PANU-247796 format. One record per residue (C-alpha): residue in three letters; z, x, y. Coordinates in Angstrom, 3 decimals, padded with zeros to 6 digits, m for minus. Layout:
# PANU-247796
r | z | x | y
ALA | Z | X | Y
...
This chain:
# PANU-247796
r | z | x | y
MET | 101.326 | 078.865 | m088.560
SER | 098.978 | 076.191 | m088.147
SER | 095.337 | 077.522 | m088.587
LEU | 092.830 | 077.719 | m085.461
VAL | 091.053 | 074.563 | m086.644
ASP | 094.048 | 072.477 | m086.969
VAL | 095.197 | 073.492 | m083.457
ALA | 091.853 | 072.651 | m082.069
ASN | 091.868 | 069.227 | m083.962
THR | 095.217 | 068.419 | m082.256
VAL | 093.673 | 069.281 | m078.952
GLY | 090.521 | 066.913 | m079.329
ARG | 092.646 | 064.163 | m081.184
ALA | 095.044 | 064.007 | m078.421
PHE | 092.206 | 063.766 | m075.729
THR | 090.415 | 060.927 | m077.501
ALA | 093.594 | 058.914 | m077.994
THR | 093.386 | 058.766 | m074.058
LEU | 090.219 | 056.962 | m074.149
THR | 089.140 | 053.455 | m074.760
ARG | 086.518 | 053.127 | m077.073
GLU | 084.313 | 052.126 | m074.056
GLU | 084.992 | 055.272 | m072.308
GLN | 084.643 | 057.193 | m075.590
ARG | 080.905 | 055.693 | m076.138
ALA | 080.030 | 056.322 | m072.714
MET | 081.046 | 059.843 | m072.997
GLY | 079.209 | 060.144 | m076.318
GLN | 082.433 | 062.071 | m076.999
PHE | 083.145 | 062.002 | m081.034
MET | 085.237 | 064.635 | m082.631
THR | 084.580 | 066.607 | m085.478
PRO | 086.627 | 066.289 | m088.729
PRO | 088.555 | 069.550 | m089.625
ALA | 086.872 | 069.568 | m092.955
VAL | 083.241 | 069.120 | m091.778
ALA | 083.999 | 071.751 | m088.933
VAL | 084.876 | 074.290 | m091.843
PHE | 081.911 | 073.259 | m094.124
MET | 079.565 | 073.956 | m091.092
ALA | 081.007 | 076.864 | m090.205
GLN | 081.239 | 078.575 | m093.412
CYS | 077.513 | 078.096 | m094.207
LEU | 076.906 | 079.281 | m090.845
VAL | 078.535 | 082.533 | m090.927
ALA | 077.769 | 083.448 | m094.554
SER | 074.905 | 085.548 | m093.943
ALA | 076.095 | 086.950 | m090.511
THR | 076.261 | 090.589 | m090.055
GLN | 076.310 | 091.100 | m086.556
THR | 078.555 | 093.952 | m085.094
THR | 079.236 | 091.837 | m082.245
ALA | 078.952 | 088.336 | m083.017
LYS | 078.125 | 086.151 | m079.991
VAL | 079.542 | 082.360 | m080.711
LEU | 077.969 | 079.443 | m078.563
GLU | 079.593 | 076.352 | m078.349
PRO | 077.741 | 074.303 | m076.031
ALA | 079.624 | 070.987 | m075.935
ALA | 083.209 | 072.208 | m076.915
GLY | 085.160 | 069.092 | m076.810
GLY | 088.718 | 070.533 | m078.454
GLY | 086.951 | 073.469 | m079.511
ILE | 087.191 | 072.653 | m083.343
LEU | 083.771 | 074.127 | m084.051
ALA | 084.550 | 077.573 | m082.288
ALA | 087.664 | 077.795 | m084.315
ALA | 086.119 | 077.362 | m087.354
VAL | 083.633 | 079.864 | m086.837
VAL | 086.055 | 082.392 | m085.595
GLU | 088.341 | 081.590 | m088.531
GLY | 085.182 | 082.115 | m090.838
LEU | 084.360 | 085.458 | m089.390
LEU | 087.612 | 086.894 | m089.715
ALA | 087.700 | 085.469 | m093.306
LYS | 085.127 | 087.738 | m094.375
PRO | 085.713 | 090.992 | m096.261
GLN | 086.539 | 093.823 | m093.756
ALA | 083.295 | 095.765 | m094.645
GLU | 081.471 | 092.471 | m093.335
ARG | 083.711 | 091.509 | m090.562
PRO | 082.140 | 091.904 | m087.090
ARG | 084.384 | 094.466 | m084.929
ARG | 084.246 | 092.561 | m081.874
ILE | 083.815 | 088.205 | m081.395
GLU | 082.388 | 087.313 | m077.594
LEU | 083.176 | 083.259 | m077.406
LEU | 081.176 | 081.224 | m074.880
MET | 082.177 | 077.749 | m074.514
TYR | 080.697 | 074.966 | m072.045
GLU | 082.575 | 071.655 | m071.723
LEU | 082.316 | 069.352 | m068.907
GLU | 085.380 | 067.201 | m069.451
PRO | 088.112 | 068.649 | m067.219
ARG | 090.749 | 067.401 | m068.925
LEU | 089.757 | 069.373 | m072.066
ILE | 089.909 | 072.792 | m070.490
ASP | 093.711 | 073.508 | m070.438
GLY | 093.651 | 072.919 | m074.069
LEU | 090.542 | 075.305 | m074.808
LYS | 092.183 | 077.834 | m073.066
ALA | 095.285 | 077.626 | m074.908
LEU | 092.994 | 077.687 | m078.209
CYS | 091.315 | 080.961 | m077.154
GLN | 094.756 | 082.579 | m076.460
GLN | 095.354 | 081.846 | m080.148
MET | 092.082 | 083.145 | m081.204
ARG | 092.844 | 085.856 | m079.453
VAL | 096.130 | 086.627 | m081.177
ALA | 094.381 | 085.793 | m084.874
CYS | 091.684 | 088.562 | m084.296
GLU | 094.087 | 091.299 | m082.897
GLN | 095.941 | 090.536 | m086.289
CYS | 092.546 | 091.740 | m088.039
GLY | 091.779 | 094.549 | m085.956
VAL | 088.766 | 092.520 | m084.261
GLU | 088.221 | 092.688 | m080.385
PHE | 087.908 | 089.177 | m078.779
ASP | 086.888 | 088.171 | m075.624
TYR | 085.863 | 084.744 | m074.115
LEU | 084.438 | 082.377 | m071.474
ILE | 084.794 | 078.927 | m070.611
ARG | 082.551 | 077.135 | m068.658
ASN | 083.639 | 073.865 | m067.157
GLU | 079.941 | 072.803 | m066.293
ASP | 077.136 | 070.897 | m068.343
PHE | 075.449 | 073.363 | m070.707
LEU | 071.999 | 071.731 | m070.216
LEU | 072.024 | 072.303 | m066.557
SER | 073.566 | 076.004 | m067.048
GLU | 071.618 | 079.303 | m066.360
LEU | 071.661 | 080.336 | m069.836
ALA | 070.028 | 076.960 | m071.267
LEU | 067.361 | 076.721 | m068.479
LEU | 066.288 | 080.511 | m068.988
GLY | 065.819 | 079.973 | m072.474
GLN | 065.838 | 083.611 | m073.902
PRO | 067.113 | 084.729 | m077.304
LEU | 070.755 | 086.150 | m076.866
PRO | 071.008 | 088.881 | m079.748
GLY | 073.572 | 088.109 | m082.360
LEU | 073.919 | 084.508 | m081.286
LEU | 075.599 | 082.014 | m083.511
THR | 075.505 | 078.666 | m082.067
ILE | 077.384 | 075.580 | m083.503
ALA | 077.536 | 072.264 | m082.022
ASN | 078.543 | 068.430 | m082.234
PRO | 076.648 | 067.320 | m079.050
PRO | 077.239 | 064.103 | m077.505
PHE | 075.120 | 061.076 | m078.666
LEU | 073.819 | 059.224 | m075.528
LYS | 070.188 | 058.055 | m074.320
LEU | 069.028 | 059.614 | m071.015
ASN | 066.691 | 057.726 | m068.595
LYS | 064.213 | 060.365 | m068.091
SER | 063.050 | 058.942 | m064.615
THR | 066.426 | 059.513 | m063.031
ASP | 068.058 | 062.267 | m065.065
ARG | 067.290 | 065.677 | m064.168
ARG | 068.142 | 066.856 | m067.437
ALA | 065.662 | 065.277 | m068.932
ALA | 062.972 | 066.618 | m066.314
LEU | 064.682 | 070.366 | m066.802
HIS | 064.146 | 070.220 | m070.451
ALA | 060.797 | 068.490 | m070.540
TYR | 059.349 | 070.397 | m073.640
ALA | 061.701 | 068.393 | m075.659
VAL | 061.423 | 065.251 | m074.162
HIS | 059.177 | 062.438 | m075.636
GLY | 059.402 | 058.376 | m074.809
GLN | 063.280 | 057.656 | m074.941
PRO | 065.371 | 060.954 | m075.248
ASN | 068.655 | 061.229 | m076.374
ILE | 070.920 | 064.046 | m074.835
TYR | 071.851 | 065.345 | m078.412
ALA | 068.115 | 066.406 | m078.905
LEU | 068.069 | 068.030 | m075.591
PHE | 071.280 | 070.349 | m076.814
MET | 069.339 | 070.813 | m080.314
ALA | 066.021 | 072.075 | m078.416
ALA | 067.569 | 074.070 | m075.920
THR | 069.880 | 076.175 | m078.218
ALA | 066.986 | 076.766 | m080.469
ARG | 065.368 | 078.577 | m077.605
LEU | 068.350 | 081.055 | m077.433
THR | 068.419 | 081.631 | m081.179
PRO | 067.365 | 085.127 | m082.075
PRO | 065.956 | 086.370 | m085.757
ASP | 069.490 | 087.701 | m086.505
GLY | 071.270 | 084.727 | m085.091
GLY | 072.327 | 081.311 | m086.213
TRP | 072.330 | 077.583 | m085.411
CYS | 074.181 | 074.583 | m086.689
PHE | 074.166 | 071.012 | m085.602
ILE | 075.805 | 067.777 | m086.594
THR | 073.902 | 064.851 | m085.238
PRO | 072.627 | 061.329 | m085.940
ARG | 069.639 | 061.491 | m088.549
SER | 067.383 | 059.631 | m086.128
TRP | 065.991 | 063.094 | m084.809
MET | 064.279 | 063.823 | m088.039
ALA | 061.701 | 061.109 | m087.639
GLY | 060.269 | 058.596 | m085.184
ALA | 058.114 | 059.312 | m081.844
TYR | 060.608 | 059.811 | m079.522
PHE | 062.147 | 063.079 | m081.124
LYS | 058.443 | 064.300 | m081.929
ALA | 058.801 | 067.047 | m078.945
ALA | 062.314 | 067.914 | m079.838
ARG | 060.987 | 068.579 | m083.656
ARG | 058.138 | 070.633 | m082.509
THR | 060.602 | 072.792 | m080.250
LEU | 062.974 | 073.405 | m083.221
LEU | 060.328 | 074.484 | m085.276
GLN | 058.778 | 076.698 | m082.886
HIS | 062.020 | 078.563 | m082.584
LEU | 063.528 | 078.317 | m085.914
THR | 063.380 | 078.185 | m089.548
ILE | 065.465 | 074.970 | m090.859
ASP | 066.971 | 076.520 | m094.125
ARG | 069.616 | 074.067 | m094.867
LEU | 070.356 | 070.320 | m094.713
HIS | 073.273 | 067.933 | m095.348
ALA | 073.373 | 064.476 | m095.298
PHE | 076.324 | 062.064 | m095.222
GLU | 075.060 | 058.703 | m097.025
SER | 077.999 | 056.700 | m095.507
ARG | 077.628 | 055.741 | m091.948
THR | 081.418 | 055.395 | m091.501
GLU | 082.743 | 058.565 | m093.266
GLY | 081.260 | 061.254 | m091.675
PHE | 083.213 | 060.593 | m088.372
GLU | 085.687 | 058.559 | m089.877
GLU | 088.724 | 058.745 | m087.421
ASP | 085.949 | 057.562 | m084.513
ALA | 084.496 | 054.694 | m086.471
VAL | 080.802 | 056.293 | m085.973
LEU | 078.252 | 053.904 | m087.092
GLN | 075.710 | 056.549 | m087.885
GLU | 073.902 | 058.242 | m090.531
THR | 074.767 | 061.952 | m090.000
VAL | 073.319 | 065.014 | m091.075
ILE | 074.398 | 068.519 | m090.780
ALA | 071.286 | 071.403 | m090.075
TRP | 071.490 | 074.736 | m090.180
GLY | 068.762 | 077.215 | m089.006
ASN | 067.912 | 080.916 | m088.078
GLY | 065.695 | 082.398 | m085.197
ARG | 062.895 | 083.277 | m087.370
ALA | 060.248 | 080.396 | m086.708
LEU | 057.944 | 081.792 | m089.457
ALA | 059.176 | 080.514 | m092.904
GLU | 058.453 | 082.667 | m095.580
PRO | 055.605 | 081.479 | m098.191
GLY | 057.100 | 079.360 | m100.787
ALA | 060.448 | 078.860 | m098.909
ASN | 063.080 | 076.313 | m099.931
ILE | 065.272 | 074.116 | m097.947
LEU | 068.685 | 073.747 | m099.587
VAL | 069.662 | 069.811 | m099.385
THR | 073.153 | 068.662 | m100.206
ARG | 074.684 | 065.224 | m099.735
SER | 077.814 | 063.394 | m099.538
GLN | 079.447 | 060.165 | m098.525
GLY | 081.696 | 061.700 | m095.820
ALA | 084.109 | 064.456 | m095.423
GLY | 085.947 | 063.949 | m098.400
ASP | 083.490 | 064.865 | m100.917
ILE | 081.755 | 067.637 | m099.149
ALA | 083.415 | 070.117 | m101.578
THR | 081.421 | 068.088 | m104.672
ALA | 077.988 | 067.616 | m102.964
GLY | 075.190 | 068.403 | m105.441
ILE | 072.479 | 070.940 | m104.142
GLN | 068.888 | 070.624 | m104.142
ALA | 066.366 | 073.417 | m103.435
LEU | 063.064 | 071.519 | m102.128
PRO | 059.958 | 073.027 | m101.221
LEU | 059.402 | 073.181 | m097.598
ALA | 056.315 | 071.232 | m097.569
ARG | 058.621 | 068.350 | m099.279
VAL | 061.005 | 068.135 | m096.470
VAL | 058.932 | 068.789 | m093.202
SER | 055.483 | 067.058 | m092.987
ALA | 052.751 | 069.672 | m091.824
ASP | 051.123 | 067.352 | m089.189
GLU | 051.621 | 067.097 | m085.631
HIS | 054.649 | 064.757 | m085.964
ALA | 056.593 | 067.178 | m088.228
MET | 058.888 | 064.715 | m089.673
PHE | 061.493 | 065.699 | m091.783
SER | 062.893 | 063.657 | m095.091
LEU | 065.506 | 064.348 | m097.645
PRO | 063.866 | 063.087 | m100.854
ALA | 066.180 | 062.067 | m103.575
HIS | 064.512 | 063.493 | m106.328
ASP | 062.656 | 066.965 | m106.699
ALA | 059.318 | 065.451 | m107.900
ASP | 057.130 | 063.660 | m105.558
PRO | 056.440 | 060.389 | m106.706
PHE | 053.274 | 060.261 | m104.060
GLU | 051.872 | 063.880 | m104.934
GLY | 048.132 | 063.689 | m105.202
TRP | 047.785 | 060.334 | m102.930
THR | 045.779 | 061.219 | m100.028
ALA | 044.650 | 057.643 | m099.158
THR | 046.656 | 055.739 | m095.916
LEU | 046.087 | 052.080 | m094.937
LYS | 043.276 | 053.477 | m092.686
THR | 041.337 | 054.886 | m095.701
TYR | 041.044 | 051.363 | m097.033
GLY | 040.144 | 049.970 | m093.590
PHE | 043.547 | 048.676 | m092.913
GLU | 045.417 | 048.704 | m089.508
VAL | 049.127 | 048.292 | m088.648
SER | 050.170 | 046.843 | m085.498
THR | 053.157 | 045.544 | m083.719
GLY | 053.550 | 041.580 | m082.807
PRO | 052.055 | 041.014 | m079.765
VAL | 054.392 | 038.192 | m078.278
VAL | 056.928 | 039.539 | m076.273
ALA | 059.414 | 036.681 | m075.939
PHE | 060.811 | 037.480 | m072.137
ARG | 057.273 | 037.851 | m070.980
ALA | 055.702 | 034.856 | m072.761
THR | 058.490 | 032.228 | m071.893
GLU | 056.217 | 029.843 | m070.301
HIS | 054.242 | 029.704 | m073.366
ILE | 056.741 | 029.515 | m076.073
ARG | 057.901 | 026.101 | m077.063
GLU | 060.767 | 024.504 | m079.051
HIS | 058.568 | 021.524 | m080.204
GLY | 054.988 | 021.813 | m081.411
GLY | 052.025 | 020.087 | m079.782
THR | 048.638 | 019.379 | m079.923
ASP | 048.151 | 022.606 | m078.136
THR | 050.461 | 024.725 | m080.068
VAL | 050.456 | 027.026 | m083.147
PRO | 053.255 | 028.398 | m085.553
LEU | 055.241 | 031.600 | m084.045
LEU | 056.734 | 033.763 | m086.312
TRP | 059.974 | 035.638 | m085.414
LEU | 062.438 | 037.979 | m087.682
GLN | 064.064 | 035.128 | m089.091
HIS | 060.867 | 033.640 | m090.472
VAL | 060.153 | 036.635 | m092.627
ARG | 062.396 | 037.204 | m095.907
GLN | 061.852 | 039.372 | m098.622
GLN | 058.384 | 038.254 | m100.080
GLN | 058.419 | 035.081 | m098.383
ILE | 057.598 | 033.405 | m095.342
SER | 059.957 | 030.283 | m094.198
TRP | 058.631 | 028.471 | m091.267
PRO | 060.070 | 026.303 | m089.691
VAL | 063.559 | 027.279 | m089.773
GLN | 064.767 | 025.350 | m086.839
LYS | 066.809 | 028.092 | m085.087
LYS | 063.908 | 029.296 | m083.022
ARG | 061.387 | 028.003 | m080.304
GLU | 058.917 | 028.223 | m083.127
HIS | 055.661 | 027.092 | m081.150
ILE | 053.426 | 028.897 | m078.986
VAL | 050.658 | 027.458 | m076.742
ALA | 047.355 | 028.562 | m077.989
THR | 044.718 | 028.569 | m074.877
ALA | 042.584 | 031.064 | m073.370
GLU | 045.428 | 032.468 | m071.140
SER | 047.575 | 033.171 | m073.782
ALA | 044.884 | 034.156 | m076.663
TRP | 045.496 | 037.888 | m075.993
MET | 048.885 | 037.779 | m077.763
LEU | 047.619 | 035.550 | m080.556
VAL | 046.675 | 036.921 | m083.995
ALA | 044.032 | 035.497 | m086.335
ASN | 045.400 | 033.122 | m088.844
ALA | 044.293 | 035.084 | m092.184
PRO | 045.848 | 036.945 | m094.947
MET | 048.209 | 039.691 | m093.880
VAL | 051.462 | 041.632 | m094.672
VAL | 054.151 | 040.808 | m091.981
MET | 057.316 | 042.507 | m091.993
ARG | 060.455 | 042.962 | m090.054
ARG | 060.529 | 046.090 | m087.769
PHE | 064.584 | 046.183 | m088.172
SER | 066.623 | 045.356 | m091.261
PRO | 070.356 | 045.480 | m091.897
LYS | 071.500 | 048.313 | m093.476
GLU | 073.117 | 046.798 | m096.032
ASP | 069.988 | 044.979 | m097.247
GLU | 068.797 | 046.193 | m100.788
ARG | 065.281 | 047.480 | m099.516
ARG | 064.601 | 049.006 | m096.304
VAL | 061.061 | 046.994 | m095.715
THR | 061.671 | 043.496 | m095.833
CYS | 057.946 | 041.976 | m095.799
ALA | 055.841 | 039.394 | m097.299
ALA | 052.410 | 038.341 | m098.104
TYR | 050.867 | 035.794 | m095.434
LEU | 048.265 | 033.715 | m096.915
GLY | 047.068 | 031.903 | m093.819
GLN | 048.981 | 028.883 | m094.921
LEU | 050.338 | 027.527 | m091.808
PRO | 048.227 | 025.483 | m089.466
GLY | 046.181 | 026.613 | m086.385
PRO | 043.025 | 029.216 | m086.264
VAL | 045.632 | 031.267 | m084.771
VAL | 049.295 | 032.166 | m085.032
GLY | 052.122 | 034.194 | m083.014
LEU | 053.702 | 037.458 | m084.090
GLU | 056.755 | 038.124 | m082.197
ASN | 057.664 | 041.856 | m081.113
HIS | 060.168 | 042.592 | m083.669
LEU | 057.677 | 041.939 | m086.583
ASN | 054.910 | 044.490 | m087.875
TYR | 051.840 | 043.254 | m089.473
ILE | 048.787 | 044.882 | m091.537
TYR | 045.503 | 043.515 | m091.499
ARG | 041.899 | 044.270 | m091.970
ARG | 040.592 | 045.337 | m088.808
ASN | 036.887 | 044.551 | m089.337
GLY | 036.930 | 041.887 | m092.088
THR | 039.524 | 039.845 | m094.024
MET | 042.015 | 040.839 | m096.333
THR | 042.101 | 039.446 | m099.524
PRO | 044.985 | 037.407 | m100.716
ASN | 045.606 | 039.957 | m104.069
GLU | 045.445 | 042.991 | m101.137
ALA | 048.056 | 041.008 | m099.455
ARG | 050.200 | 040.550 | m102.251
GLY | 049.902 | 044.152 | m103.712
ILE | 050.500 | 046.039 | m100.710
SER | 053.810 | 043.859 | m099.834
ALA | 054.714 | 044.281 | m103.192
PHE | 054.228 | 048.031 | m102.980
LEU | 056.240 | 048.189 | m099.610
ALA | 058.992 | 046.362 | m101.188
SER | 059.251 | 048.673 | m104.395
HIS | 061.968 | 051.035 | m104.958
THR | 059.148 | 053.913 | m105.026
VAL | 058.608 | 053.037 | m101.087
ASP | 062.180 | 052.205 | m100.526
ALA | 063.383 | 055.800 | m101.455
HIS | 060.645 | 057.388 | m099.503
PHE | 061.691 | 055.571 | m096.249
ARG | 065.344 | 056.216 | m096.865
ALA | 064.630 | 059.940 | m097.472
LEU | 062.495 | 059.842 | m094.296
ALA | 065.106 | 058.445 | m091.760
GLY | 068.614 | 057.118 | m091.744
SER | 067.452 | 054.398 | m088.845
THR | 066.488 | 050.910 | m090.090
GLN | 063.611 | 050.656 | m088.334
ILE | 060.160 | 051.210 | m089.914
ASN | 057.792 | 051.842 | m086.964
ALA | 053.962 | 051.593 | m086.920
THR | 053.533 | 055.503 | m086.997
GLU | 055.516 | 056.127 | m090.740
LEU | 053.711 | 053.007 | m092.030
ARG | 050.298 | 054.609 | m090.966
LYS | 051.250 | 058.006 | m092.742
LEU | 052.251 | 056.240 | m096.020
PRO | 050.473 | 057.828 | m099.002
LEU | 049.259 | 054.965 | m101.014
PRO | 047.752 | 054.778 | m104.605
PRO | 044.204 | 053.737 | m105.152
LEU | 043.132 | 050.297 | m103.651
ASP | 042.444 | 048.875 | m107.214
VAL | 045.600 | 049.780 | m107.817
LEU | 047.423 | 047.845 | m105.289
ILE | 044.771 | 044.873 | m106.047
GLN | 046.161 | 044.597 | m109.644
ILE | 049.736 | 044.993 | m108.428
GLY | 048.914 | 041.834 | m106.083
GLU | 047.348 | 040.241 | m109.075
VAL | 050.254 | 040.468 | m111.364
VAL | 053.202 | 039.787 | m109.023
GLY | 051.982 | 036.463 | m108.128
GLU | 053.755 | 034.347 | m105.322
ASN | 057.203 | 035.189 | m103.916
PRO | 058.119 | 037.595 | m106.711
THR | 061.618 | 039.182 | m107.044
LEU | 062.264 | 042.712 | m106.218
ALA | 062.973 | 043.250 | m110.142
THR | 059.198 | 041.806 | m110.863
ILE | 058.201 | 043.834 | m108.178
ASP | 059.487 | 047.227 | m109.711
THR | 058.470 | 046.139 | m112.993
VAL | 054.809 | 045.606 | m112.202
VAL | 054.759 | 048.859 | m109.526
SER | 056.218 | 051.121 | m111.970
GLU | 053.746 | 050.156 | m114.862
ALA | 050.855 | 050.309 | m112.483
LEU | 051.961 | 053.636 | m111.203
ALA | 052.322 | 054.813 | m115.000
LEU | 048.874 | 053.656 | m115.863
THR | 047.440 | 055.475 | m112.827
ALA | 049.334 | 058.672 | m113.911
ASP | 048.039 | 058.404 | m117.567
GLN | 044.515 | 058.031 | m116.145
GLN | 045.164 | 061.529 | m113.907
PRO | 046.222 | 063.845 | m116.458
ASN | 046.326 | 066.726 | m114.104
ASN | 048.622 | 064.820 | m111.701
MET | 051.652 | 063.637 | m113.862
ASN | 054.205 | 063.882 | m110.672
VAL | 052.060 | 060.318 | m109.306
VAL | 055.096 | 058.433 | m111.457
ALA | 057.790 | 057.283 | m109.698
GLY | 061.020 | 058.962 | m110.954
């Protein structure tokens, strides 16, 4: 006899087989692989002790996660097994309802064979518009498990965003609303488990959702899929995904750890190594409450309290928005133009201009002055880098070598400059090398799966002493290789650690 998980997987796959890739993306409907579903459920039910277990799957699809939870509960020793399971599933797609009903009938049979009462309710409606979600009151014994749809919402027209405004900041994604709404339902004796893209863990758009999660949950376990393709391999989802588990105790115990595991995909989950990391290493204590997944137990930044602002530097986004500045941008230079730098002009530790592939000049007049910056030393970096790049940050020290009193920076670039003064060449070289180093690369890869390094993350980045950054700039020279950078940065940080015997964790591992 097929397992409940296998039955649910067959239902889900049969449905997605009827969809085109465009339809699947429009629905945000990606089915959870069986091995991942079982892994999620096993961890969720491991400490479940409810006499009556209430199971919620708010975006059911084929019901594979609910099936995995029911199987996990029935597999527990008889003394720990619930006497009754009450299952509630929400699914908006009407074509999946009959399959869910058939699955629930098989769940009933499996429960009866184990002497467990079983009842279920399937609602063919949007969970986010349901009375349960809008009321937001904890349900005793609730175990929530979900793989919600991945869709951006228009917060000005989609009432789901308005009804869950407590979890909305900037451009919302529907999966974050599912996470936040169910967090409010989770009681102290309940559990919560989601598989989603990693993007909720950092960045301003998910700030409100993170705060809601931490207000109602203690996140006690995380699992990261390192490959963008192997988490949902059958659906070819190009996302770094993460599984998060939590319980309804919003205040974590002093000295609490978060268990962190990693695998490439579903195939190597069973052999994933485990880290037990202090909560403070994973969740920042400031208003942003960003999550990170550090690769090493030791924190190479421990003891560093300085940031760019400490040293008088600021980070901004390039002010030239091309489609709004069309009348000022030129393909060929003239007496009234200055260089315009785009993403393509910034290579790792090198500015290459012109490249003859863009409109690389911008008119410099009083009318366009507001979108131009002083032609002075700064660090220029790409806001987006291909995932396959060796380093997450692609940046270069710009020393003012291009002609003109000002230059243009297109909006897909960030730049670091001294607000009330001029950055020195060695400061520019040192900061650029530090940002491109393996130490900082590991930090940003732990912080988010996204390839975007936003200004908020740069402003929060802990920095070593300024004289160390200047020393790095003096040694690396012009256009250094990454190998040179790593050697110079490691030696500089090791020397700093030697000078601070009470702070040995400064050294990068």
